[in-house]
Each structure stands twice: as C-alpha cells, then as structure tokens.
Steps between C-alpha positions, in 0.01 A plus 500: 500500500642837400470823695230616255304177541521527878355852508246424224324266741444801728416752226134516613622650831592823326147601400314324781221714641588654833253491790493865607349644814573782741361296789723323750220260598539318166862395552411131458348576159802705399753238605307217335417679175830683450761239594726360231738211550796367306649153524809361333667164477870485583578373150400838351693721742804544277287674237343758732656800666380745762487771234254289297261497794551872568413576138190280505381639834547854366252421223250375758546812716456728197170329421379529860589869503302547178200327656536713812519820295169437322321387817287713729706389797687776675762292681830381361608135488744309714698256288678232697702190418625210710638150464266235640761233558257236623297533178814538286356820352585860435185693590385848409198694621329838486281658768379855547722740688246563775627186674734579787675162476534209263264204553742240636484301822880498527750761609638682198848603402489762225766506234598797289445342159339217306838354409546359851167317489543368146854382581368315802237333279743404222755365748259303717587137548128424525372603156384153405404376846589493866607147581381332818850497646511883475179548697545587864356293780498809722201480728591824673409606846217283637400786733394733220462257207725709278786357303832654595598509131180682407542756775848591365388511136496830310361514148704713261281735300559779255231764466451818304221747438354525153362852482196607309593783262393828664348631178276191488401505868235768444341337196183303545 
C-alpha cells in the first residue's frame, strides 16, 4: 500500500459534515459525531511520515473551518488529537470552544504540536495488537479500587483553536 492509497481510504474524512453547536450540554454528540480515527499496520509504517499526516490533517482542519465560517454558530472550534494506544489509533476530534476542558476521564498532558502525538502513534509497538503478555495484572489498591497504573497515567493531547473568521461571524 502506498502513501496515497493509505490516505485515500480516509479521503471521506476531509468533507465529512461537522456536528456544530454552541451548547456545552451536547458534548457527547460532538465527540461521537466529530471523532475521526486512523489505524495503520506495522508493515506500512516505512511509507508514511509525520509530515504526511500533518498535511492530511491540515486539509481536514481547513474543511472544518469552512463549515464553521458558514454556520450560524458564534463559537470557535477546539481541535484536538491524541494517540489511543489501547485501540492502536490516532484520534482527532472537534468540539465547540465554549467547553472549559476536553472530554476525557484521564489526566491530560498537553503537548505543543501535533508532531509529538503522531510520532507516538507511528512508533507505537502496539499498532497491530497488544499481546496478552504485555497486559498488566495490576489490581491496584483494594481500598479504593483504583489501579495504580491508571492513577499515574497522563494522556498526551495536542489542542488548538480553529477560529471563525471575524468577517463571517456577523453573517446570518
């Protein structure tokens, strides 16, 4: 599979309709409707580079900004990306900027650029699967039923604001 073939399978992501709202009470709808995920088999890694993903994601962000600009929504968008190692996926999402925090149940560690997240994804040893021998048998603290590994976990996330063009904000 070539680089072009890999990204062709995700071409529909570029023009996918964005669920737009200014409400924070619809975060579940936003996260469900607007999430995109990428998977890759280790045998195709040599053909893909971080810059290929950056370029493809830029096309997606441009489309989402265009959709935002023609909408009646007044808020901007939060674009965020993370590597879901357990799923073996690079994930991307968009929610409105009225949210004070990202919708994760884990502690977050923010990174300054997408490159860090994409590198983590492309260099994961678990792209194809997590083998049984790699799974932890950590039962954690029986007093509070929380895994010690989970309590120390921080999810790396990159986020940026996609701003609605000011000249478009008053149209509608």
